[in-house]
C-alpha positions in Angstrom: -104.5 -183.9 110.2 -101.0 -184.9 108.7 -102.5 -183.4 105.2 -103.4 -180.6 107.0 -100.2 -180.0 108.6 -98.6 -180.3 105.3 -100.8 -177.0 104.0 -100.1 -174.9 106.2 -96.4 -174.1 105.3 -97.6 -174.4 101.8 -100.3 -172.3 102.1 -98.0 -170.0 103.5 -95.2 -169.7 101.1 -98.1 -169.1 98.6 -98.8 -165.9 100.4 -95.5 -164.9 100.7 -94.7 -165.2 97.0 -98.1 -163.6 96.4 -97.2 -160.3 98.9 -95.4 -158.0 96.3 -91.9 -157.3 97.4 -92.6 -153.3 97.9 -94.3 -154.4 100.8 -92.3 -157.1 102.6 -90.6 -156.6 105.6 -87.7 -154.1 105.3 -84.3 -154.1 107.2 -81.8 -151.1 107.0 -79.0 -152.4 104.6 -76.5 -149.6 105.8 -76.6 -146.5 107.7 -74.0 -143.4 108.5 -73.6 -140.9 111.0 -74.2 -137.3 109.8 -71.5 -136.3 107.7 -69.0 -133.8 109.5 -68.7 -130.9 108.1 -72.2 -131.2 106.2 -75.1 -129.5 107.0 -78.6 -130.6 105.8 -80.7 -127.7 104.6 -83.8 -129.6 103.8 -85.2 -131.8 101.8 -84.6 -133.0 98.5 -87.1 -132.0 95.5 -89.3 -134.6 94.9 -89.2 -134.4 91.2 -85.1 -134.4 91.1 -83.9 -136.9 89.2 -81.4 -139.4 90.5 -79.6 -142.8 88.8 -80.6 -145.1 91.2 -77.8 -147.9 91.3 -78.2 -151.4 92.7 -75.2 -153.9 92.8 -75.5 -157.4 92.7 -73.3 -159.4 94.8 -70.4 -160.7 92.0 -70.4 -164.9 93.9 -67.3 -165.6 91.7 -65.0 -162.5 92.4 -62.5 -164.4 94.4 -61.9 -166.5 91.3 -61.5 -163.6 89.2 -59.2 -162.2 91.9 -57.0 -165.7 91.9 -56.8 -165.4 88.1 -55.6 -161.8 88.9 -52.8 -162.5 91.3 -51.5 -165.5 89.1 -51.4 -163.7 85.7 -49.7 -160.8 87.8 -46.9 -162.7 89.6 -43.7 -162.8 87.4 -42.6 -165.7 89.1 -45.6 -167.7 88.3 -45.9 -169.7 85.6 -49.1 -168.4 83.8 -47.7 -164.7 84.1 -49.0 -162.2 81.3 -52.3 -164.6 80.2 -54.4 -161.4 81.1 -58.0 -162.6 80.7 -60.8 -161.4 77.8 -63.4 -158.2 78.4 -65.9 -161.9 78.3 -63.9 -164.1 80.5 -64.3 -161.2 83.5 -67.5 -160.6 83.0 -68.5 -164.1 83.5 -66.1 -164.3 86.4 -68.2 -161.2 88.4 -71.8 -161.9 86.8 -74.3 -162.5 89.6 -76.7 -165.4 90.1 -79.7 -165.8 87.8 -81.7 -165.8 91.1 -80.4 -162.7 92.2 -81.2 -161.0 88.5 -84.9 -162.4 89.2 -85.5 -161.3 92.4 -84.6 -157.9 91.7 -86.0 -157.4 88.9 -89.5 -158.5 91.1 -88.5 -156.0 93.3 -88.2 -153.3 91.0 -91.6 -154.2 89.0 -93.4 -153.7 92.3 -92.6 -150.3 92.0 -93.5 -149.9 88.8 -90.0 -150.4 86.8 -89.8 -152.9 84.2 -87.6 -154.0 81.8 -87.8 -151.3 79.1 -86.7 -148.5 81.8 -83.8 -150.4 83.5 -79.8 -150.3 82.2 -77.5 -153.2 83.2 -74.0 -153.0 83.1 -72.4 -155.9 80.4 -72.0 -158.2 83.1 -75.7 -157.7 84.5 -73.9 -156.6 87.7 -75.1 -153.4 87.9 -78.6 -152.3 87.4 -79.3 -148.6 86.8 -82.8 -146.7 86.5 -83.5 -142.8 86.3 -85.9 -142.1 89.3 -87.3 -139.3 91.2 -86.0 -138.7 94.4 -90.0 -139.6 95.7 -89.5 -142.9 94.1 -86.4 -143.9 95.5 -87.6 -142.9 98.7 -90.2 -145.2 98.2 -88.4 -147.8 97.1 -85.4 -147.4 99.9 -88.0 -146.9 102.5 -85.6 -143.4 103.2 -85.8 -139.5 102.2 -83.0 -138.2 100.7 -81.9 -134.5 101.8 -79.9 -131.7 100.2 -77.0 -131.3 102.4 -74.3 -128.6 101.7 -70.5 -128.7 102.7 -69.6 -125.9 105.0 -66.4 -125.0 103.8 -66.8 -125.1 99.7 -70.8 -124.6 99.8 -71.3 -127.5 97.2 -74.3 -129.6 98.1 -75.6 -132.8 97.3 -78.6 -135.1 97.6 -77.6 -137.8 99.6 -79.5 -139.8 102.8 -77.7 -141.4 106.2 -79.6 -145.0 105.9 -81.7 -147.0 103.2 -83.9 -149.9 104.1 -84.5 -152.9 101.3 -86.7 -156.1 101.3 -85.2 -158.6 103.9 -85.3 -161.3 101.3 -83.0 -159.3 99.2 -80.3 -158.7 101.9 -78.2 -161.6 100.1 -79.2 -160.4 96.6 -78.2 -156.9 96.6 -74.7 -155.4 97.5 -75.7 -151.7 97.9 -77.6 -149.0 96.3 -76.6 -145.9 95.1 -76.1 -142.6 95.7 -76.7 -143.0 98.9 -74.5 -142.4 101.9 -70.8 -141.3 99.7 -70.7 -137.6 100.6 -68.0 -137.1 97.7 -66.1 -134.1 97.2 -63.7 -136.0 94.8 -60.9 -133.8 94.3 -58.1 -133.4 92.1 -54.5 -134.1 93.9 -52.4 -130.7 93.5 -50.5 -128.7 95.9 -48.8 -126.0 94.6 -50.1 -123.4 91.6 -47.3 -120.6 90.8 -47.4 -118.3 87.9 -44.3 -118.8 85.8 -43.6 -115.0 85.8 -43.5 -114.8 89.7 -40.6 -116.9 89.7 -38.6 -116.5 86.2 -35.7 -114.7 87.7 -35.2 -117.7 90.7 -35.6 -120.4 88.1 -32.8 -119.2 85.9 -29.6 -121.6 86.4 -26.7 -120.4 84.9 -25.6 -121.8 81.6 -22.1 -123.1 82.5 -23.4 -124.5 85.9 -22.0 -128.6 86.1 -24.6 -131.2 85.8 -25.5 -133.2 88.8 -23.9 -136.7 89.0 -26.8 -139.2 89.4 -25.3 -142.7 88.8 -28.4 -144.2 87.9 -29.4 -141.3 85.6 -28.6 -141.6 81.7 -25.5 -141.0 81.4 -24.9 -140.7 85.2 -25.8 -136.6 85.3 -28.7 -134.7 85.1 -29.0 -131.1 84.4 -28.9 -128.9 87.0 -31.6 -126.9 86.1 -34.0 -129.8 87.3 -33.4 -128.6 90.6 -35.5 -125.6 89.6 -37.8 -126.5 86.8 -39.0 -130.2 85.8 -39.4 -131.2 81.9 -39.6 -133.7 79.8 -36.0 -133.9 79.8 -35.0 -134.0 83.2 -37.4 -137.0 84.2 -35.6 -138.8 80.7 -32.8 -137.7 82.1 -33.6 -138.7 85.7 -35.2 -142.0 85.1 -32.7 -143.2 82.6 -34.9 -143.1 79.7 -32.8 -141.2 77.0 -32.5 -142.1 73.6 -35.8 -144.8 74.0 -38.6 -144.6 71.1 -41.7 -146.0 71.7 -42.7 -147.9 69.3 -46.4 -147.4 67.6 -46.9 -150.4 65.6 -48.0 -153.2 68.2 -51.1 -151.1 69.9 -49.8 -149.5 72.9 -51.7 -146.7 74.2 -52.0 -144.3 77.4 -55.1 -143.4 79.2 -55.4 -139.9 81.3 -58.9 -139.8 83.2 -60.7 -136.2 84.0 -63.4 -135.5 85.8 -64.7 -132.7 88.1 -65.2 -130.4 84.6 -61.3 -130.4 83.9 -60.7 -129.7 80.5 -57.1 -131.0 78.6 -56.9 -128.1 76.1 -55.2 -128.8 72.7 -53.9 -124.9 72.3 -51.7 -125.5 75.7 -50.7 -129.0 74.3 -48.8 -127.0 71.5 -47.5 -124.2 73.2 -46.2 -127.1 75.7 -44.8 -129.5 73.0 -43.5 -126.0 71.3 -41.5 -125.3 74.7 -40.5 -129.5 75.3 -41.2 -131.7 72.8 -41.0 -130.2 69.3 -41.3 -133.1 67.2 -44.7 -133.8 68.5 -46.0 -130.3 67.3 -49.3 -131.1 65.9 -50.1 -134.3 67.2 -52.9 -134.4 69.3 -54.7 -137.2 71.4 -58.4 -138.7 72.0 -61.1 -137.3 74.3 -63.8 -139.9 75.1 -66.6 -138.3 76.6 -68.5 -140.0 79.5 -71.7 -139.5 81.1 -72.2 -135.9 80.0 -68.4 -135.2 80.0 -67.3 -132.0 78.1 -64.2 -131.0 76.1 -64.4 -127.4 76.5 -61.2 -126.0 74.4 -62.3 -122.4 75.6 -58.7 -121.4 76.2 -59.7 -119.3 79.9 -61.2 -122.6 80.7 -58.2 -125.1 80.4 -57.8 -127.2 83.7 -54.4 -127.0 85.6 -55.1 -130.8 86.6 -56.1 -131.9 83.0 -52.9 -130.2 81.0 -50.5 -131.1 83.8 -51.7 -134.7 83.4 -51.8 -134.7 79.4 -48.4 -132.9 78.7 -46.2 -134.7 80.9 -47.9 -138.1 80.1 -48.2 -137.4 76.0 -45.6 -135.5 76.1 -43.4 -138.5 78.0 -44.7 -141.1 75.7 -44.7 -139.7 72.2 -45.5 -141.0 69.6 -47.8 -143.3 71.9 -51.6 -142.7 71.2 -53.2 -141.2 73.7 -57.1 -141.1 75.5 -58.2 -138.5 77.9 -61.6 -139.6 79.1 -63.6 -136.7 80.6 -66.4 -138.0 83.1 -69.4 -135.8 83.5 -71.4 -136.6 87.0 -69.8 -134.3 89.4 -70.9 -135.0 92.5 -71.4 -131.9 94.1 -74.1 -129.2 93.0 -75.3 -126.1 93.9 -78.2 -126.2 95.8 -80.0 -123.0 93.9 -79.6 -126.0 90.4 -81.2 -128.6 91.8 -82.4 -129.6 87.6 -79.1 -131.6 87.6 -80.0 -135.4 86.4 -76.7 -136.9 87.9 -75.4 -136.9 91.1 -73.5 -139.9 90.9 -70.1 -140.7 91.9 -67.6 -140.6 88.9 -66.0 -143.6 89.7 -68.9 -146.0 89.3 -69.9 -144.1 85.7 -66.1 -144.1 84.6 -66.0 -147.9 85.2 -69.3 -148.5 83.2 -68.1 -147.0 80.2 -64.6 -148.6 80.4 -65.5 -152.1 81.5 -67.9 -152.0 78.4 -64.8 -151.6 76.2 -63.0 -154.3 74.1 -60.1 -152.4 73.6 -58.6 -149.7 76.2 -55.0 -148.3 77.2 -52.7 -150.9 78.6 -51.9 -147.6 81.3 -54.4 -145.4 82.7 -53.5 -142.6 85.3 -55.9 -140.9 87.8 -55.1 -137.7 90.2 -58.1 -137.6 91.7 -59.2 -138.9 95.5 -61.4 -139.1 98.8 -60.6 -139.5 101.8 -61.2 -142.8 102.8 -63.3 -142.5 105.8 -65.4 -140.8 103.6 -66.0 -143.5 101.4 -68.8 -145.8 102.3 -66.8 -149.6 102.8 -69.8 -151.7 100.2 -68.9 -149.0 97.9 -65.2 -148.8 98.5 -65.2 -152.6 98.0 -67.5 -153.0 94.8 -65.5 -149.4 92.9 -61.5 -151.1 93.8 -63.2 -155.0 92.7 -64.1 -153.0 89.4 -60.3 -151.8 89.3 -59.6 -155.6 89.9 -61.2 -156.4 86.5 -59.1 -153.9 84.2 -56.3 -155.6 85.6 -56.9 -159.0 84.9 -57.5 -157.5 81.5 -54.1 -156.1 81.3 -54.8 -152.5 82.1 -52.1 -151.0 84.8 -54.0 -148.6 86.8 -52.3 -145.8 88.5 -53.3 -143.7 91.4 -51.6 -140.2 93.0 -51.2 -140.8 96.6 -52.4 -137.6 98.0 -51.0 -134.3 99.0 -51.8 -134.5 102.3 -49.3 -136.6 103.9 -50.3 -138.6 106.6 -53.7 -136.5 106.7 -53.8 -133.1 106.9 -50.5 -131.6 106.1 -50.2 -130.0 108.9 -47.8 -130.8 111.9 -49.4 -128.5 114.4 -51.1 -130.7 116.7 -53.0 -127.5 118.0 -54.0 -126.9 114.2 -54.5 -130.5 112.7 -58.0 -131.7 111.6 -57.7 -135.4 111.4 -60.7 -136.3 112.8 -63.0 -139.9 112.3 -66.2 -139.3 111.4 -67.2 -142.4 113.1 -68.8 -140.7 116.1 -65.5 -140.8 118.1 -64.2 -137.5 116.8 -60.7 -138.9 117.4 -57.8 -137.6 115.8 -56.5 -140.2 112.6 -54.2 -140.5 110.2 -56.4 -140.3 106.5 -55.3 -142.5 103.8 -57.5 -141.8 100.4 -59.3 -144.0 98.3 -59.0 -145.2 95.4 -55.5 -145.1 95.9 -56.0 -147.2 98.8 -57.4 -149.8 96.8 -55.1 -153.1 96.6 -55.6 -153.5 92.7 -54.2 -149.8 91.7 -50.8 -148.6 92.0 -50.4 -145.6 94.1 -47.2 -143.5 93.5 -46.2 -141.0 96.3 -43.9 -138.0 94.9 -40.2 -137.0 95.1 -38.2 -133.3 94.9 -35.4 -132.3 93.6 -32.0 -134.1 92.4 -30.7 -135.7 94.1 -34.4 -137.1 95.0 -35.5 -136.4 98.7 -39.3 -137.5 99.8 -41.3 -134.3 99.1 -43.1 -133.4 102.4 -46.9 -133.5 100.9 -46.4 -136.7 99.4 -49.7 -139.0 100.6 -48.8 -142.2 102.4 -50.0 -144.1 105.1 -52.3 -147.8 105.8 -55.8 -148.4 104.9 -58.7 -149.2 107.4 -60.5 -150.8 105.0 -58.2 -152.7 102.9 -56.0 -155.7 104.6 -52.6 -155.9 103.4 -52.2 -158.2 100.6 -49.5 -160.8 100.2 -47.4 -158.6 97.7 -46.4 -156.1 99.9 -46.1 -158.7 103.3 -42.4 -159.0 102.9 -41.6 -154.8 102.3 -44.3 -153.3 104.5 -43.2 -155.8 107.8 -39.8 -154.7 107.2 -40.8 -151.4 107.8 -42.8 -151.5 110.4 -40.1 -153.3 112.4 -37.8 -150.1 112.0 -40.4 -148.3 113.7 -39.6 -147.7 118.0 -42.8 -149.3 120.1 -45.8 -147.4 120.2 -44.6 -145.1 117.2 -48.2 -143.7 116.6 -49.9 -146.4 118.2 -53.7 -145.9 117.1 -53.1 -143.3 114.9 -53.0 -145.7 111.7 -53.7 -149.5 110.9 -50.4 -151.5 111.1 -52.4 -154.5 108.9 -53.7 -152.3 106.4 -52.8 -151.9 102.7 -49.7 -149.6 102.7 -49.5 -146.6 100.5 -47.6 -145.4 98.4 -46.0 -148.6 96.0 -43.3 -146.6 94.3 -43.0 -142.6 93.8 -41.9 -140.0 90.5 -40.8 -136.2 90.6 -44.0 -134.2 91.8 -43.3 -130.7 91.9 -41.9 -127.8 89.6 -43.5 -129.1 86.6 -43.5 -126.5 84.1 -46.5 -126.4 82.0 -48.8 -124.3 79.7 -52.2 -123.4 81.3 -54.7 -120.9 79.3 -51.3 -120.0 77.0 -49.0 -119.1 79.9 -46.0 -121.1 81.1 -46.8 -122.3 85.0 -44.9 -124.2 87.8 -47.4 -127.2 89.5 -46.7 -129.4 91.7 -48.3 -132.6 93.3 -48.7 -136.0 93.5 -51.0 -135.6 90.4 -48.0 -134.8 88.8 -46.0 -138.1 90.1 -48.3 -140.5 88.5 -48.8 -139.7 85.1 -45.3 -139.7 85.0 -44.9 -142.7 86.2 -47.8 -144.2 84.1 -45.5 -142.7 81.4 -42.8 -144.7 81.9 -45.1 -147.8 82.5 -46.0 -147.4 79.1 -42.6 -147.0 77.9 -42.5 -150.3 79.1 -45.5 -151.7 77.5 -43.9 -150.8 74.6 -40.9 -152.4 74.7 -42.7 -155.5 75.7 -45.3 -155.5 72.8 -42.5 -154.7 70.4 -41.2 -158.0 71.4 -44.4 -160.2 71.0 -45.2 -160.2 75.2 -48.0 -159.1 76.6 -48.9 -155.7 78.7 -47.6 -155.6 82.3 -51.3 -155.1 83.4 -51.6 -155.0 87.2 -48.0 -153.8 88.2 -47.6 -154.8 92.4 -46.7 -157.9 92.9 -44.3 -157.3 89.6 -43.0 -154.2 91.4 -42.4 -155.4 94.9 -41.1 -158.8 93.4 -38.3 -156.8 91.7 -37.9 -154.7 94.7 -36.9 -157.3 96.8 -34.5 -159.2 93.9 -32.9 -156.4 92.5 -32.3 -153.4 94.1 -30.8 -151.0 91.4 -34.3 -151.4 89.7 -35.6 -148.4 91.4 -33.8 -145.3 93.1 -34.6 -145.6 96.8 -35.5 -142.3 98.5 -33.7 -142.3 102.1 -34.8 -139.0 103.0 -37.9 -136.9 104.3 -41.0 -136.9 105.8 -44.4 -136.4 105.4 -46.3 -134.2 108.3 -49.6 -134.2 108.6 -52.3 -135.0 111.5 -50.4 -132.7 114.4 -47.2 -135.2 113.8 -44.3 -135.2 111.6 -45.5 -138.1 109.7 -43.8 -141.3 108.6 -39.7 -140.8 107.7 -38.3 -142.0 104.4 -36.1 -144.8 105.0 -34.3 -147.8 102.7 -36.6 -149.8 101.4 -40.2 -149.6 101.5 -41.6 -146.7 103.2 -45.0 -144.9 103.5 -44.0 -141.8 101.8 -41.9 -142.7 98.7 -43.0 -146.7 98.3 -39.8 -148.6 97.0 -39.2 -145.5 95.0 -39.0 -143.8 91.5 -38.4 -146.1 88.2 -34.9 -146.8 86.7 -36.4 -147.2 83.1 -33.3 -148.7 81.5 -32.9 -151.0 84.2 -36.8 -151.7 84.2 -36.6 -152.7 80.4 -34.1 -154.9 80.7 -35.9 -156.8 83.5 -39.3 -157.0 81.9 -38.3 -157.8 78.0 -36.4 -160.9 79.2 -37.2 -163.8 81.1 -39.1 -162.9 83.9 -37.8 -165.4 86.3 -34.7 -164.4 85.6 -34.7 -161.9 88.3 -34.4 -164.7 90.4 -32.0 -166.8 89.2 -35.0 -169.2 88.5 
């Protein structure tokens, strides 16, 4: 009897192993309610091809995060000791068991190694499959969904399942629940001709006195039009020429078929940076990205980002990453072969590169509540990997104030999509990721917070330690009960810093235009970060990398390194939003950069700022 009782568990285990993974019991991995603003218009075509992406757990990520914070803390003795590509990959690679079990699962559906693609760390498995097979693998149904306001369409599902025994070995699968409408962040667009007269400032108008500016003043014209010269004066960078001998680079990301036009760039240089004429930048195409140089198809966002980022940092080499895989597609054009989220495609590419620009700016985001939590955390972890390798990532904080930019309660549209349909502020992702630097916006000279500057508190990510002192001080300034229930006071706070964000003069399709948004602020701040990197590299120091611990340490110890913005508010969601105030605030962060002061700090022994 004893031998028989031992035989049954062994036999049962063998039987379980013998059952193909696809036929084992499944459980729902994740699900969402039908997204507000989207209409299900029909079953997805069975032969529509999608790139199914399976994320395997990264059990050593806490160790990577520990490294990231140590090498980014200016008061830590490991500051600046960035990790190599290989070191980072080792810290995010999955367990061998996870790899084996996922391989077994896919093989049970006829998908073998020769049909799979993997990221260098083996933490993502990608396979191209028709919708019919994806439905079989995930025990779900894909539908075509149409966005009611824009007419954009997506192939998505609202729930998917995986075998129960894989629950701890699969973090998420996409594309599934993310109803992305990834948008560029710009709030104003005006043809220059219409404002030519109002933008003219009398030649004898005296400059504006700004003690922190280069020479203590800024041209009066900068209250009408922002140029490279305005930013150099305002942020105390006049006379600094970046070094090109030590490998410094700056990068700009482009999505949604936004093309950076070279002809427009040359006109911009002729207008504002004649010494840069005939210079250009490198365009890198990712996942079907394009480089359309037809003048009429020039992208306002791409031109704004590249003209000011590369104009401010000339002659620093620039890279423009043009990423395809635009998530929305028209319902009558379902032969598109890629409906993935572009952040994943971009991360796949850049993390596989040995050498990267040390500062990269992005002016695209989604409402945080529309991003599945598992996906947001996984993408955020990808940004942490770049930070650990010495890359500074800067993101526009948004152009809707605390949500939709609407102060009238009767007109606001900030409703939760969790089935409760209650009013709540709307932070954006990726700016809400704690491993990136979110950039808010200012306007005019002297600077005030621009009304559309996105800011608030994440509902997904908790407040990181580096923000605790500054953000706690701000929260104490709020009257008891202020906006109770509208935001998460314990969340990661946005933004971290700010820069000018309106009245930027660029060239678009051969014409000068005035444009604004925090999409102007992010490449501007990124440019000054690149200049700081140039100064450091020239002294044999490493790039700044992940900025936020440094930013908040400097702000706490030297109040002159950032220009504190104390006037303005960011309305939205039927409220006036938050007010700019002394110290950090959820409109302009710790303020705008004083480049000269920051350069002195970051090229010196950083422990000196604390008198240590």
